[in-house]
Structure formats: C-alpha cells, structure tokens
All heavy atoms as an XYZ file, in Angstrom:
522
protein
N       0.858     -1.182      0.001
C       0.001      0.002      0.000
C       0.893      1.231      0.002
O       1.774      1.366      0.854
C      -0.937      0.005      1.225
C      -1.919     -1.171      1.132
C      -1.683      1.324      1.317
C      -2.826     -1.318      2.335
N       0.631      2.131     -0.939
C       1.380      3.375     -0.969
C       0.642      4.501     -0.253
O       1.263      5.303      0.427
C       1.704      3.802     -2.415
O       0.505      3.837     -3.179
C       2.676      2.822     -3.061
N      -0.690      4.544     -0.405
C      -1.482      5.493      0.371
C      -2.957      5.132      0.294
O      -3.371      4.357     -0.560
C      -1.235      6.953     -0.039
C      -1.728      7.338     -1.412
C      -2.943      7.994     -1.568
C      -0.976      7.076     -2.548
C      -3.392      8.367     -2.825
C      -1.413      7.452     -3.807
C      -2.619      8.100     -3.950
N      -3.740      5.692      1.219
C      -5.183      5.467      1.266
C      -5.899      6.810      1.260
O      -5.347      7.819      1.701
C      -5.605      4.635      2.504
C      -5.204      5.338      3.802
C      -5.029      3.236      2.447
C      -5.738      4.673      5.052
N      -7.124      6.793      0.746
C      -7.963      7.985      0.742
C      -9.340      7.629      1.242
O      -9.902      6.631      0.769
C      -8.119      8.535     -0.687
C      -6.838      8.959     -1.344
C      -7.113      9.397     -2.774
O      -7.235      8.528     -3.652
O      -7.231     10.620     -2.978
N      -9.907      8.368      2.121
C      -9.256      9.377      2.945
C      -8.361      8.707      3.992
O      -8.497      7.514      4.263
C     -10.427     10.103      3.615
C     -11.516      9.089      3.678
C     -11.324      8.188      2.481
N      -7.473      9.469      4.566
C      -6.582      8.904      5.590
C      -7.023      9.281      7.002
O      -6.341      8.949      7.965
C      -5.129      9.271      5.337
C      -4.877     10.757      5.385
O      -5.787     11.538      5.667
N      -3.664     11.156      5.092
N      -8.141      9.955      7.115
C      -8.754     10.242      8.413
C     -10.272     10.129      8.278
O     -10.810     10.212      7.173
C      -8.419     11.665      8.932
O      -8.939     12.626      8.004
C      -6.923     11.853      9.118
N     -10.927      9.957      9.409
C     -12.387      9.890      9.435
C     -12.872     10.456     10.762
O     -12.119     10.491     11.738
C     -12.870      8.457      9.279
N     -14.119     10.868     10.792
C     -14.726     11.371     12.021
C     -15.532     10.236     12.648
O     -16.411      9.659     12.000
C     -15.625     12.587     11.730
C     -16.326     13.051     12.994
C     -14.815     13.708     11.099
N     -15.204      9.902     13.892
C     -15.907      8.819     14.594
C     -17.397      9.127     14.673
O     -17.800     10.265     14.921
C     -15.334      8.629     15.990
N     -18.216      8.102     14.416
C     -19.654      8.246     14.535
C     -20.343      8.864     13.339
O     -21.556      9.042     13.341
N     -19.619      9.157     12.299
C     -20.211      9.836     11.152
C     -20.907      8.888     10.172
O     -21.650      9.319      9.314
C     -19.141     10.641     10.425
C     -19.727     11.489      9.311
C     -18.733     12.444      8.798
N     -19.091     13.772      9.285
C     -18.446     14.856      8.965
N     -17.376     14.793      8.222
N     -18.834     16.016      9.416
N     -20.667      7.599     10.264
C     -21.307      6.659      9.352
C     -20.303      5.956      8.469
O     -19.103      6.186      8.563
N     -20.803      5.092      7.600
C     -19.910      4.307      6.751
C     -19.132      5.207      5.799
O     -19.535      6.346      5.534
C     -20.688      3.246      5.992
C     -21.600      3.780      4.956
C     -22.400      2.667      4.345
N     -23.216      3.220      3.273
C     -23.627      2.535      2.259
N     -23.345      1.263      2.154
N     -24.351      3.106      1.326
N     -18.028      4.657      5.268
C     -17.141      5.479      4.454
C     -16.486      4.625      3.378
O     -16.056      3.497      3.644
C     -16.074      6.087      5.358
C     -15.078      6.967      4.649
S     -13.864      7.664      5.788
C     -12.805      6.246      6.022
N     -16.417      5.156      2.175
C     -15.704      4.488      1.094
C     -14.210      4.730      1.254
O     -13.768      5.873      1.419
C     -16.172      5.008     -0.270
C     -15.483      4.368     -1.470
C     -15.836      2.881     -1.574
C     -15.837      5.102     -2.746
N     -13.432      3.667      1.208
C     -11.987      3.726      1.340
C     -11.371      3.352     -0.001
O     -11.749      2.347     -0.606
C     -11.525      2.736      2.418
C     -10.028      2.639      2.671
C      -9.521      3.923      3.332
C      -9.735      1.451      3.557
N     -10.442      4.155     -0.478
C      -9.706      3.870     -1.703
C      -8.272      3.576     -1.322
O      -7.639      4.356     -0.606
C      -9.771      5.057     -2.684
O     -11.147      5.340     -2.956
C      -9.058      4.741     -3.979
N      -7.766      2.438     -1.791
C      -6.423      1.982     -1.443
C      -5.566      1.970     -2.706
O      -5.934      1.358     -3.706
C      -6.456      0.572     -0.818
C      -5.066      0.146     -0.381
C      -7.430      0.519      0.354
N      -4.435      2.655     -2.646
C      -3.496      2.707     -3.762
C      -2.259      1.887     -3.402
O      -1.807      1.922     -2.253
C      -3.076      4.153     -4.040
C      -4.216      5.052     -4.402
N      -4.564      5.309     -5.701
C      -5.088      5.730     -3.624
C      -5.606      6.136     -5.718
N      -5.947      6.397     -4.458
N      -1.708      1.172     -4.359
C      -0.520      0.370     -4.092
C      -0.095     -0.378     -5.331
O      -0.312      0.083     -6.446
N       0.470     -1.555     -5.145
C       0.943     -2.364     -6.259
C       0.625     -3.826     -6.034
O       0.633     -4.307     -4.900
C       2.472     -2.219     -6.410
C       3.002     -0.829     -6.742
C       4.515     -0.801     -6.636
C       2.563     -0.414     -8.135
N       0.340     -4.544     -7.108
C       0.191     -5.991     -7.035
C      -1.135     -6.511     -6.523
O      -1.236     -7.680     -6.147
N      -2.180     -5.685     -6.518
C      -3.492     -6.162     -6.087
C      -4.079     -7.050     -7.187
O      -3.935     -6.751     -8.369
C      -4.446     -5.011     -5.808
C      -3.941     -3.986     -4.827
C      -4.369     -2.675     -4.906
C      -3.038     -4.306     -3.817
C      -3.933     -1.715     -4.005
C      -2.588     -3.360     -2.921
C      -3.040     -2.055     -3.013
N      -4.752     -8.123     -6.796
C      -5.383     -9.017     -7.773
C      -6.847     -9.195     -7.423
O      -7.268     -8.997     -6.278
C      -4.676    -10.394     -7.844
C      -3.230    -10.239     -8.276
C      -4.760    -11.140     -6.539
N      -7.633     -9.583     -8.428
C      -9.061     -9.834     -8.221
C      -9.223    -10.876     -7.112
O      -8.522    -11.887     -7.089
C      -9.724    -10.310     -9.525
C     -11.151    -10.753     -9.284
C      -9.671     -9.208    -10.566
N     -10.122    -10.608     -6.196
C     -10.344    -11.509     -5.064
C      -9.611    -11.098     -3.801
O      -9.809    -11.696     -2.754
N      -8.776    -10.060     -3.897
C      -8.071     -9.577     -2.711
C      -9.074     -9.034     -1.707
O     -10.134     -8.525     -2.078
C      -7.065     -8.491     -3.098
N      -8.753     -9.141     -0.432
C      -9.616     -8.623      0.637
C      -8.926     -7.465      1.340
O      -7.735     -7.529      1.633
C      -9.931     -9.724      1.641
C     -10.787    -10.812      1.058
C     -11.156    -11.836      2.097
C     -12.027    -12.910      1.453
N     -12.461    -13.894      2.408
N      -9.716     -6.432      1.621
C      -9.233     -5.280      2.371
C      -9.562     -5.515      3.836
O     -10.679     -5.921      4.175
C      -9.888     -3.975      1.866
C      -9.421     -2.789      2.690
C      -9.608     -3.763      0.385
N      -8.599     -5.260      4.699
C      -8.806     -5.371      6.137
C      -8.693     -3.997      6.769
O      -7.781     -3.233      6.467
C      -7.761     -6.303      6.767
C      -8.018     -7.756      6.501
C      -7.673     -8.323      5.287
C      -8.606     -8.555      7.460
C      -7.918     -9.659      5.033
C      -8.855     -9.896      7.230
C      -8.505    -10.457      6.006
N      -9.631     -3.711      7.657
C      -9.619     -2.491      8.469
C      -9.391     -2.970      9.887
O     -10.273     -3.608     10.480
C     -10.942     -1.746      8.329
C     -10.992     -0.446      9.064
C     -10.333      0.669      8.577
C     -11.696     -0.330     10.250
C     -10.384      1.875      9.259
C     -11.757      0.867     10.938
C     -11.096      1.974     10.432
N      -8.197     -2.731     10.415
C      -7.820     -3.382     11.668
C      -7.733     -4.871     11.386
O      -7.117     -5.292     10.405
N      -8.397     -5.685     12.172
C      -8.392     -7.135     11.981
C      -9.646     -7.635     11.268
O      -9.867     -8.836     11.172
C      -8.273     -7.850     13.331
C      -6.920     -7.628     13.972
O      -5.935     -7.448     13.231
O      -6.847     -7.627     15.218
N     -10.475     -6.721     10.768
C     -11.763     -7.096     10.178
C     -11.712     -6.991      8.653
O     -11.375     -5.933      8.108
C     -12.892     -6.194     10.725
C     -14.231     -6.540     10.091
C     -12.968     -6.279     12.235
N     -12.073     -8.084      7.978
C     -12.171     -8.047      6.523
C     -13.408     -7.246      6.134
O     -14.511     -7.522      6.619
C     -12.282     -9.463      5.962
O     -12.550     -9.419      4.576
N     -13.224     -6.250      5.281
C     -14.346     -5.435      4.830
C     -14.596     -5.642      3.335
O     -15.193     -4.799      2.669
C     -14.161     -3.949      5.190
C     -12.867     -3.392      4.593
C     -14.212     -3.743      6.691
C     -12.737     -1.875      4.722
N     -14.144     -6.780      2.824
C     -14.366     -7.099      1.410
C     -13.464     -6.291      0.525
O     -12.282     -6.152      0.786
N     -14.010     -5.728     -0.508
C     -13.235     -4.883     -1.394
C     -13.381     -5.287     -2.843
O     -13.769     -6.405     -3.165
N     -13.079     -4.333     -3.692
C     -13.109     -4.540     -5.135
C     -11.803     -4.021     -5.710
O     -11.462     -2.853     -5.516
C     -14.290     -3.778     -5.779
O     -15.502     -4.233     -5.186
C     -14.334     -3.989     -7.276
N     -11.077     -4.887     -6.397
C      -9.856     -4.473     -7.075
C     -10.255     -4.006     -8.472
O     -10.838     -4.764     -9.243
C      -8.834     -5.627     -7.146
C      -7.632     -5.238     -7.985
C      -8.397     -6.027     -5.750
N      -9.964     -2.751     -8.777
C     -10.310     -2.205    -10.085
C      -9.111     -2.129    -11.014
O      -9.272     -1.954    -12.211
C     -10.956     -0.815     -9.933
O     -10.062      0.037     -9.218
C     -12.258     -0.910     -9.175
N      -7.910     -2.268    -10.463
C      -6.659     -2.269    -11.220
C      -5.584     -2.840    -10.292
O      -5.781     -2.878     -9.078
C      -6.295     -0.857    -11.657
N      -4.452     -3.264    -10.849
C      -3.397     -3.815     -9.989
C      -2.869     -2.832     -8.945
O      -2.232     -3.226     -7.979
C      -2.295     -4.188    -10.981
C      -2.988     -4.383    -12.288
C      -4.131     -3.404    -12.267
N      -3.190     -1.546     -9.127
C      -2.722     -0.535     -8.177
C      -3.846      0.188     -7.443
O      -3.623      1.198     -6.788
C      -1.832      0.488     -8.887
C      -2.571      1.257     -9.993
O      -3.697      0.877    -10.353
O      -1.999      2.242    -10.486
N      -5.092     -0.343     -7.529
C      -6.243      0.364     -6.955
C      -7.315     -0.601     -6.469
O      -7.718     -1.503     -7.190
C      -6.847      1.294     -8.009
C      -7.968      2.217     -7.563
C      -7.444      3.238     -6.562
C      -8.562      2.922     -8.761
N      -7.771     -0.383     -5.243
C      -8.874     -1.167     -4.678
C      -9.751     -0.231     -3.854
O      -9.286      0.788     -3.343
C      -8.341     -2.293     -3.797
N     -11.026     -0.600     -3.729
C     -11.948      0.162     -2.900
C     -12.700     -0.791     -1.987
O     -12.870     -1.969     -2.292
C     -12.967      0.947     -3.750
O     -13.712      0.034     -4.551
C     -12.284      1.978     -4.625
N     -13.142     -0.263     -0.857
C     -13.968     -1.012      0.083
C     -14.726     -0.005      0.936
O     -14.284      1.126      1.129
C     -13.105     -1.910      0.972
N     -15.869     -0.451      1.451
C     -16.653      0.407      2.342
C     -16.424     -0.016      3.781
O     -16.611     -1.189      4.126
C     -18.144      0.324      1.994
O     -18.318      0.777      0.642
C     -18.971      1.197      2.925
N     -16.017      0.935      4.602
C     -15.859      0.676      6.031
C     -17.232      0.855      6.673
O     -17.820      1.936      6.587
C     -14.855      1.651      6.684
C     -13.509      1.590      5.953
C     -14.683      1.334      8.166
C     -12.541      2.690      6.382
N     -17.781     -0.200      7.299
C     -19.100     -0.080      7.920
C     -19.094      0.901      9.096
O     -18.069      1.094      9.758
C     -19.423     -1.491      8.399
C     -18.323     -2.369      7.967
C     -17.225     -1.526      7.446
N     -20.238      1.500      9.337
C     -20.349      2.515     10.393
C     -19.989      1.980     11.772
O     -19.442      2.716     12.581
C     -21.748      3.128     10.397
O     -22.716      2.120     10.597
N     -20.277      0.690     12.036
C     -19.963      0.177     13.378
C     -18.452      0.146     13.632
O     -18.014      0.249     14.776
C     -20.589     -1.197     13.611
C     -20.107     -2.256     12.641
O     -19.984     -1.957     11.438
O     -19.867     -3.392     13.087
N     -17.644      0.049     12.583
C     -16.185      0.073     12.767
C     -15.650      1.485     12.934
O     -14.508      1.675     13.322
C     -15.482     -0.621     11.590
C     -15.763     -2.105     11.425
C     -15.003     -2.654     10.227
C     -15.405     -2.883     12.684
N     -16.502      2.461     12.625
C     -16.109      3.867     12.763
C     -16.837      4.560     13.918
O     -16.807      5.769     14.028
C     -16.412      4.618     11.459
C     -15.629      4.151     10.238
C     -16.172      4.813      8.979
C     -14.149      4.463     10.405
N     -17.462      3.774     14.771
C     -18.264      4.347     15.858
C     -17.420      5.019     16.929
O     -17.846      5.999     17.540
C     -19.134      3.259     16.486
N     -16.225      4.503     17.191
C     -15.377      5.037     18.259
C     -14.062      5.539     17.673
O     -13.574      5.003     16.682
C     -15.100      3.958     19.306
N     -13.491      6.571     18.293
C     -12.203      7.062     17.795
C     -11.096      6.036     18.012
O     -11.193      5.173     18.883
C     -11.955      8.322     18.627
C     -12.868      8.251     19.790
C     -13.978      7.322     19.426
N     -10.061      6.132     17.203
C      -8.920      5.235     17.344
C      -8.039      5.298     16.116
O      -8.307      6.028     15.171
N      -6.997      4.514     16.154
C      -6.079      4.375     15.029
C      -6.179      2.944     14.542
O      -6.104      2.012     15.339
C      -4.626      4.687     15.471
O      -4.577      6.017     15.985
C      -3.663      4.539     14.314
N      -6.361      2.766     13.252
C      -6.581      1.442     12.685
C      -5.659      1.207     11.499
O      -5.419      2.111     10.703
C      -8.039      1.303     12.221
C      -9.030      1.531     13.321
C      -9.541      2.793     13.548
C      -9.426      0.480     14.131
C     -10.449      3.014     14.572
C     -10.333      0.698     15.163
C     -10.844      1.965     15.378
N      -5.179     -0.005     11.383
C      -4.351     -0.363     10.235
C      -5.247     -0.722      9.048
O      -6.400     -1.115      9.228
C      -3.444     -1.553     10.583
O      -4.234     -2.680     10.892
N      -4.719     -0.567      7.860
C      -5.390     -0.992      6.639
C      -4.409     -1.869      5.889
O      -3.227     -1.527      5.751
C      -5.789      0.217      5.764
C      -6.313     -0.241      4.416
C      -6.829      1.060      6.472
N      -4.888     -3.025      5.421
C      -4.020     -3.908      4.636
C      -4.858     -4.639      3.603
O      -6.083     -4.703      3.714
C      -3.265     -4.900      5.522
C      -4.120     -5.856      6.287
C      -3.306     -6.685      7.286
N      -4.166     -7.439      8.149
C      -4.439     -8.720      8.013
N      -3.874     -9.426      7.050
N      -5.255     -9.344      8.849
N      -4.173     -5.160      2.599
C      -4.831     -5.956      1.563
C      -4.153     -7.305      1.518
O      -2.918     -7.406      1.562
C      -4.740     -5.268      0.193
C      -5.601     -4.007      0.184
C      -5.174     -6.206     -0.919
C      -5.767     -3.368     -1.161
N      -4.970     -8.348      1.444
C      -4.458     -9.713      1.341
C      -4.955    -10.301      0.016
O      -6.157    -10.420     -0.194
C      -4.918    -10.578      2.522
C      -4.453    -12.008      2.368
C      -4.424     -9.987      3.843
N      -4.004    -10.606     -0.864
C      -4.346    -11.255     -2.132
C      -4.714    -12.700     -1.862
O      -4.191    -13.321     -0.923
C      -3.167    -11.201     -3.098
C      -3.006     -9.832     -3.725
O      -3.969     -9.124     -3.966
N      -1.767     -9.458     -4.003
N      -5.580    -13.301     -2.699
C      -5.923    -14.716     -2.506
C      -4.713    -15.598     -2.823
O      -3.814    -15.187     -3.565
C      -7.047    -14.931     -3.517
C      -6.859    -13.881     -4.541
C      -6.263    -12.697     -3.828
N      -4.728    -16.784     -2.260
C      -3.661    -17.742     -2.552
C      -3.754    -18.150     -4.023
O      -4.853    -18.236     -4.573
C      -3.805    -18.975     -1.644
N      -2.615    -18.428     -4.630
C      -2.661    -18.887     -6.038
C      -3.431    -20.202     -6.132
O      -3.337    -21.045     -5.240
C      -1.194    -19.112     -6.387
C      -0.410    -18.396     -5.353
C      -1.279    -18.304     -4.136
N      -4.210    -20.346     -7.180
C      -4.956    -21.594     -7.346
C      -4.110    -22.603     -8.108
O      -3.182    -22.261     -8.817
C      -6.259    -21.343     -8.090
O      -6.003    -20.770     -9.354
N      -4.468    -23.883     -7.959
C      -3.732    -24.898     -8.700
C      -3.284    -25.902     -7.818
O      -2.977    -26.797     -7.417
C-alpha cells in the first residue's frame, strides 16, 4: 500500500468508502480495516476500494489498513 484515501475519518459519522493505492493487487483480494475483513473490489493492480461499515467507525482510534491477495490456485 502506498497510500489510502481518505486517511482520516470522524468517529460516529457513518460508513465510508476507502480507496487503497498500491501495487500488485489481484481480483479476489480482501481489504482489512484493523483485523476485520471489509471485502473490497480491485479495479486495477494498483487500486482497490472497500466500504468501512459505520460500526467500525463508531469510536475514535487508530486502525491499520491492509490488503491480502488470494492464494494462487492450482
């Protein structure tokens, strides 16, 4: 991950679309907000989006964001 947009949020404001920029994302990758998978859609090898549900944004804090590509099939 090179950067995320937005990189801040207001606690209690509701769900939020997260855009993740980076390299090597593949179809089927999952976006994690903290330790919770929030799904995600890879639109290009360097771009993915996911919606952070409002319950994960209810309280203030600092949270990690990561993407996990699926295991190779075969």
